[in-house]
C-alpha positions as CSV (number, residue, x, y, z in Angstrom):
1,M,332.0,33.7,-94.9
2,N,329.5,32.5,-92.2
3,E,332.1,30.0,-91.0
4,R,334.7,32.8,-90.7
5,R,332.2,35.0,-88.8
6,T,331.3,32.1,-86.4
7,E,335.0,31.4,-85.8
8,I,335.6,35.1,-85.0
9,E,332.6,35.2,-82.6
10,S,333.9,32.1,-80.9
11,I,337.3,33.7,-80.4
12,E,335.7,36.9,-79.1
13,N,333.6,34.9,-76.7
14,E,336.7,33.1,-75.4
15,I,338.6,36.4,-75.0
16,A,335.6,37.9,-73.1
17,A,335.5,34.8,-70.8
18,L,339.3,35.0,-70.2
19,R,339.0,38.8,-69.5
20,K,336.2,38.2,-67.0
21,Q,338.2,35.4,-65.4
22,V,341.2,37.8,-65.0
23,E,338.9,40.5,-63.6
24,D,337.4,38.0,-61.2
25,Y,340.9,36.9,-60.0
26,K,341.9,40.5,-59.6
27,A,338.8,41.2,-57.5
28,L,339.4,38.1,-55.4
29,S,343.0,39.1,-54.9
30,V,341.9,42.6,-53.7
31,E,339.2,41.1,-51.5
32,L,341.6,38.6,-49.9
33,T,344.2,41.3,-49.2
34,E,341.5,43.5,-47.6
35,R,340.1,40.6,-45.5
36,V,343.5,39.5,-44.0
37,P,343.5,40.4,-40.3
38,A,346.8,42.2,-40.6
39,G,348.3,45.1,-42.4
40,V,349.6,44.2,-45.9
41,M,351.8,46.3,-48.1
42,V,353.4,45.2,-51.4
43,L,356.4,47.2,-52.7
44,D,358.4,47.0,-55.9
45,R,362.2,47.0,-55.9
46,T,362.4,50.8,-55.8
47,G,359.9,51.1,-52.9
48,I,356.8,52.1,-54.8
49,V,353.6,51.0,-53.1
50,L,351.7,48.5,-55.3
51,T,349.1,47.4,-52.8
52,L,348.1,48.7,-49.4
53,N,345.1,47.3,-47.5
54,R,342.9,49.1,-45.0
55,N,344.4,47.5,-42.0
56,M,347.9,48.9,-42.9
57,T,346.3,52.3,-43.4
58,A,344.7,52.3,-40.0
59,M,347.7,50.8,-38.2
60,F,350.0,53.6,-39.3
61,D,347.4,56.3,-39.5
62,I,348.1,56.9,-43.2
63,K,346.3,60.1,-44.3
64,S,346.7,59.8,-48.1
65,C,343.6,58.6,-49.8
66,N,345.5,56.5,-52.4
67,P,349.1,55.7,-51.5
68,S,349.4,53.2,-54.3
69,G,351.9,54.4,-57.0
70,R,353.8,56.5,-54.5
71,H,357.0,55.8,-52.6
72,Y,356.4,54.2,-49.2
73,A,358.4,56.9,-47.5
74,D,355.9,59.5,-48.7
75,S,353.0,57.5,-47.2
76,V,354.0,56.0,-43.8
77,P,355.2,57.9,-40.7
78,E,358.8,58.8,-40.6
79,D,359.8,56.4,-37.8
80,I,358.1,53.5,-39.7
81,A,359.7,54.5,-43.0
82,E,363.2,54.2,-41.5
83,Q,362.4,50.7,-40.2
84,I,360.9,49.6,-43.5
85,R,364.0,50.9,-45.2
86,Q,366.1,48.6,-43.0
87,V,363.7,45.7,-43.6
88,R,363.8,46.2,-47.4
89,S,367.6,46.0,-47.4
90,E,367.6,42.8,-45.3
91,V,364.9,41.2,-47.4
92,M,366.7,41.9,-50.7
93,E,369.8,40.3,-49.1
94,K,368.3,37.3,-47.2
95,G,364.9,36.9,-48.9
96,F,362.8,37.2,-45.7
97,V,362.3,38.8,-42.3
98,I,360.4,37.1,-39.5
99,N,358.6,38.8,-36.6
100,R,360.6,42.0,-36.5
101,P,359.4,44.1,-33.6
102,L,358.3,47.6,-34.5
103,H,357.1,50.3,-32.0
104,H,354.8,53.1,-33.2
105,S,352.9,55.8,-31.4
106,I,349.7,57.2,-32.7
107,D,349.3,60.9,-31.8
108,K,352.1,60.5,-29.3
109,A,349.6,59.0,-26.9
110,I,348.8,55.5,-28.0
111,E,351.7,53.1,-28.4
112,I,351.2,49.9,-30.4
113,D,353.6,47.0,-30.5
114,I,353.8,45.6,-34.1
115,G,355.3,42.4,-35.4
116,L,356.6,42.7,-39.0
117,N,357.1,39.8,-41.5
118,A,358.4,40.3,-45.0
119,T,359.3,38.1,-47.9
120,L,360.7,38.5,-51.4
121,F,359.0,37.1,-54.5
122,E,359.0,37.6,-58.2
123,M,356.2,38.5,-60.6
124,N,356.9,38.7,-64.3
125,G,360.6,38.6,-63.6
126,Q,360.4,41.6,-61.3
127,P,361.3,41.3,-57.5
128,L,358.5,42.4,-55.2
129,I,358.4,42.7,-51.4
130,I,355.3,41.8,-49.4
131,I,355.2,43.2,-45.9
132,V,352.7,41.9,-43.3
133,C,352.3,43.7,-40.0
134,H,350.2,42.5,-37.0
135,D,349.4,44.3,-33.8
136,R,351.0,42.4,-30.9
137,T,349.7,44.8,-28.2
138,A,346.8,42.6,-27.2
139,V,348.9,39.4,-27.5
140,N,351.6,40.9,-25.3
141,E,349.0,42.0,-22.7
142,L,347.5,38.6,-22.7
143,E,350.9,37.1,-22.2
144,R,351.6,39.5,-19.4
145,L,348.3,38.5,-17.7
146,R,349.2,34.8,-18.1
147,T,352.6,35.5,-16.5
148,L,351.0,37.3,-13.6
149,D,348.4,34.5,-13.2
150,A,351.2,31.9,-13.1
151,K,353.1,33.9,-10.5
152,K,350.0,34.2,-8.4
153,T,349.4,30.5,-8.7
154,E,353.0,29.8,-7.6
155,S,352.5,32.1,-4.6
156,I,349.3,30.4,-3.6
157,S,351.1,27.0,-3.9
158,R,354.0,28.2,-1.7
159,V,351.6,29.6,0.9
160,A,349.6,26.3,0.9
161,H,352.7,24.3,1.5
162,E,353.8,26.6,4.3
163,L,350.4,26.3,6.0
164,K,350.3,22.5,5.8
165,S,353.0,21.8,8.3
166,P,351.8,24.0,11.2
167,L,348.2,22.8,10.7
168,T,349.3,19.2,10.8
169,A,351.1,19.9,14.0
170,I,348.0,21.6,15.5
171,K,345.9,18.6,14.5
172,A,348.4,16.3,16.3
173,Y,348.4,18.4,19.4
174,C,344.6,18.4,19.4
175,D,344.5,14.6,19.2
176,V,346.8,14.4,22.3
177,L,344.8,17.0,24.2
178,I,341.5,15.3,23.5
179,E,342.8,12.1,25.1
180,T,344.3,14.1,28.0
181,Y,341.1,16.0,28.8
182,R,338.6,13.3,27.9
183,S,337.1,13.5,31.4
184,D,336.5,17.2,31.2
185,S,333.6,17.5,28.8
186,T,333.9,21.3,28.5
187,A,337.6,21.3,27.7
188,A,337.2,18.3,25.4
189,G,334.4,20.1,23.6
190,F,336.6,23.2,22.9
191,I,339.5,21.0,21.8
192,Q,337.2,19.0,19.6
193,G,336.0,22.3,18.0
194,I,339.7,23.3,17.3
195,D,340.4,19.9,15.9
196,S,337.4,20.1,13.5
197,E,338.3,23.5,12.2
198,T,341.9,22.5,11.8
199,E,340.7,19.5,9.8
200,R,338.6,21.8,7.6
201,L,341.6,24.1,7.0
202,L,343.8,21.1,6.1
203,R,341.2,20.0,3.5
204,L,341.2,23.5,2.1
205,V,345.0,23.6,2.0
206,G,345.0,20.2,0.2
207,E,342.6,21.5,-2.4
208,L,344.7,24.6,-2.9
209,M,347.8,22.4,-3.4
210,N,345.9,20.2,-5.9
211,V,344.5,23.0,-8.0
212,T,347.8,24.9,-8.1
213,S,349.6,21.7,-9.2
214,I,347.0,21.3,-12.0
215,E,347.4,24.9,-13.1
216,L,351.2,24.7,-13.1
217,G,351.1,21.5,-15.2
218,Q,352.6,19.4,-12.4
219,V,349.9,16.7,-12.5
220,R,351.6,13.5,-13.6
221,P,349.2,10.5,-13.3
222,V,350.9,7.2,-12.5
223,L,349.0,5.0,-14.9
224,H,347.9,1.4,-14.4
225,Q,344.8,-0.6,-15.3
226,V,342.0,0.4,-13.0
227,D,338.7,-1.4,-12.5
228,M,336.3,1.5,-12.3
229,A,333.4,-0.5,-10.8
230,H,335.6,-1.8,-8.0
231,L,337.1,1.7,-7.3
232,A,333.6,3.3,-7.3
233,R,332.2,0.6,-5.0
234,E,335.1,1.0,-2.5
235,T,334.8,4.8,-2.5
236,L,331.0,4.8,-1.9
237,Q,331.4,2.3,0.9
238,E,333.9,4.6,2.6
239,M,331.6,7.7,2.1
240,N,328.6,5.8,3.5
241,M,330.3,5.6,6.8
242,T,329.8,9.4,7.4
243,N,326.7,9.9,5.2
244,K,323.4,9.9,7.1
245,K,320.8,11.5,4.8
246,H,321.5,10.1,1.4
247,R,321.4,6.7,-0.3
248,L,324.5,6.2,-2.4
249,V,323.8,3.8,-5.3
250,L,326.2,2.2,-7.8
251,R,324.9,0.8,-11.1
252,S,327.6,-0.8,-13.3
253,E,327.4,-2.5,-16.6
254,Q,328.6,-6.2,-16.6
255,G,332.1,-6.8,-18.1
256,L,333.1,-3.2,-17.9
257,P,336.7,-2.8,-19.4
258,S,339.5,-1.3,-17.4
259,V,340.9,2.2,-17.9
260,M,344.5,3.3,-17.8
261,A,344.6,5.7,-15.0
262,D,346.0,6.8,-11.6
263,G,343.7,5.1,-9.1
264,A,344.2,7.6,-6.3
265,M,343.4,10.5,-8.7
266,L,340.2,8.8,-10.0
267,K,339.2,8.2,-6.4
268,E,339.5,11.9,-5.8
269,V,337.3,12.5,-8.9
270,I,334.6,10.1,-7.6
271,T,334.8,11.5,-4.0
272,N,334.5,15.2,-5.2
273,L,331.6,14.5,-7.5
274,V,329.6,12.5,-5.0
275,S,330.4,15.0,-2.2
276,N,329.2,17.8,-4.5
277,A,326.0,15.9,-5.2
278,I,325.4,15.3,-1.4
279,N,326.1,19.0,-0.5
280,H,323.6,20.2,-3.2
281,S,320.9,17.8,-2.1
282,P,320.2,19.2,1.4
283,T,316.9,17.4,1.8
284,G,318.5,14.0,1.1
285,G,317.6,11.5,-1.7
286,D,319.6,9.2,-3.9
287,V,323.0,9.9,-5.4
288,V,323.6,7.4,-8.2
289,V,326.9,6.5,-9.8
290,E,326.4,4.8,-13.2
291,L,329.2,3.1,-15.1
292,R,329.0,1.8,-18.7
293,K,331.1,1.4,-21.8
294,Q,330.6,4.0,-24.5
295,G,332.6,3.5,-27.7
296,K,336.3,3.4,-26.7
297,N,335.6,5.0,-23.4
298,V,334.1,4.2,-20.0
299,K,331.4,6.6,-19.0
300,M,330.7,7.5,-15.4
301,D,327.6,9.5,-14.6
302,V,327.1,11.0,-11.1
303,I,323.4,11.8,-10.7
304,D,321.6,13.6,-7.9
305,Q,318.0,14.7,-7.2
306,G,319.1,18.0,-5.6
307,L,318.8,21.7,-6.2
308,G,320.2,21.8,-9.7
309,I,322.2,24.5,-11.3
310,P,320.8,27.6,-13.1
311,R,321.7,27.7,-16.8
312,E,323.7,30.9,-16.6
313,H,326.1,29.3,-14.2
314,L,326.8,26.1,-16.1
315,A,329.6,27.6,-18.2
316,N,331.6,28.7,-15.1
317,I,331.2,25.9,-12.5
318,F,334.6,24.3,-13.4
319,Q,336.4,27.5,-12.7
320,K,338.4,27.7,-9.4
321,F,336.6,29.4,-6.5
322,Y,333.4,29.7,-8.5
323,R,330.3,28.9,-6.4
324,V,326.6,29.2,-7.1
325,Y,325.2,31.3,-4.2
326,R,321.8,30.1,-2.9
327,P,320.2,32.5,-0.5
328,D,317.7,29.8,0.7
329,Y,320.6,27.5,1.5
330,P,323.5,29.7,2.6
331,D,325.2,27.0,4.6
332,I,326.1,24.6,1.7
333,P,329.7,23.8,2.3
334,G,332.5,24.0,-0.3
335,S,335.5,26.1,-1.4
336,G,334.7,26.2,-5.1
337,L,337.8,24.2,-5.9
338,G,336.4,20.6,-6.1
339,L,335.1,20.8,-9.6
340,A,338.2,22.6,-10.9
341,I,340.3,19.7,-9.4
342,V,338.0,17.1,-11.0
343,K,338.3,18.8,-14.4
344,G,342.1,19.0,-14.2
345,I,342.4,15.3,-13.2
346,V,340.0,14.1,-15.9
347,E,341.8,16.1,-18.6
348,A,345.2,14.9,-17.4
349,H,343.8,11.4,-18.2
350,K,342.8,12.5,-21.7
351,G,339.2,12.4,-20.7
352,T,336.3,14.9,-20.7
353,I,333.7,16.0,-18.2
354,T,330.3,17.6,-18.9
355,V,327.3,18.6,-16.9
356,K,323.5,18.7,-17.5
357,S,321.4,20.4,-14.9
358,A,318.3,22.5,-14.3
359,P,316.9,24.2,-11.1
360,S,315.0,21.8,-8.9
361,E,315.7,18.9,-11.3
362,G,319.1,17.8,-10.0
363,S,322.4,17.5,-11.9
364,K,324.2,14.9,-13.9
365,F,328.0,15.1,-14.2
366,S,329.4,12.8,-17.0
367,V,333.0,11.7,-17.2
368,L,334.5,9.9,-20.2
369,L,337.8,8.0,-19.8
370,P,339.6,6.1,-22.5
371,V,339.4,2.3,-22.3
372,S,342.7,0.5,-21.4
373,R,344.5,-1.1,-24.4
374,A,347.0,-3.9,-24.2
375,F,349.9,-1.9,-25.5
376,D,349.1,1.0,-23.1
377,A,349.8,-1.4,-20.2
378,A,353.0,-2.7,-21.8
379,R,354.2,0.9,-22.5
380,E,353.6,1.9,-18.9
381,E,355.5,-1.2,-17.6
382,A,358.4,-0.2,-19.9
383,A,358.3,3.4,-18.7
384,L,358.6,2.3,-15.1
385,G,361.5,0.0,-15.9
386,R,359.7,-3.2,-14.9
387,Q,360.1,-4.9,-18.3
388,P,361.6,-4.1,-21.7
389,F,359.4,-2.6,-24.4
390,A,360.2,-2.9,-28.0
């Protein structure tokens, strides 16, 4: 008798455990349905609502407190009911509907753009339809803004190209006039001023062309093995010819491996970062370029002892036209494009750029570029048609 009672209690305990497990799964199912960031509705083959989450209720402004157990046509707005009817017919025939556009107005004032997905599945031998709706209004607005931004970038690119030719011609005329009026110091001075301003405009146009090319995805590095130490040394030597107040220092690790890169583009990166360091160190000091191997990358740090960057600006300094205004140094040159160009070039080389800085403590810009590998060089040779690649 005791054994029988023990066996019954054991079975009852198992049934209780299974019942709890079923309840837990039901609760989890309900919670997951409610947490989905979209409207969810489950219908049986006759159109009776089995499940409806809060997002679906809010999306279609459903007033009924408990639509479950009722026909969907009695729960959703009339315009949506007709579209769901068409979707149900298609799902029963094909088994699914993908991203069907729905348009719905709330209170005849707010229009929302909805994407509907539906699929057919079986439970206990009965066909059920699950309908998932997501609001595409914000996505479409974002896409519209991206399209406008792309058109704006294309317009800037066209204008920059149009400006380059006449500015180049003005520069050439200035060179001739400077030679012609060399004996007239007043005239030569005016012409030299025009020449300098034209040169500045040409630099700005060049930066605009570079940054628009990056934004339009037109940057295509011509890759070959680049000795970063040699490139940095050559670039600093050229910059030293016009630099008067700063000491440009190169520190390079011995045996530094090459990187697969476009040498002209990397030179632009070094020039922009060092120029930026010089411009933001108005009292002079050292600007140091450090090179060393770090894992499978070559790391380049450009370090200055200048003004530094306030923390609240660090997240934005790689955006085009973004500049940190300094009322005590209003004449710091720059267009706000240099760092955007640097970031675009580095990312086109599968690298990364970061910055550490604090006011009055200077700045350190760090660039990581992948180390060249033997098969990278072979693949680049093959791509250029100079040798076969198997």
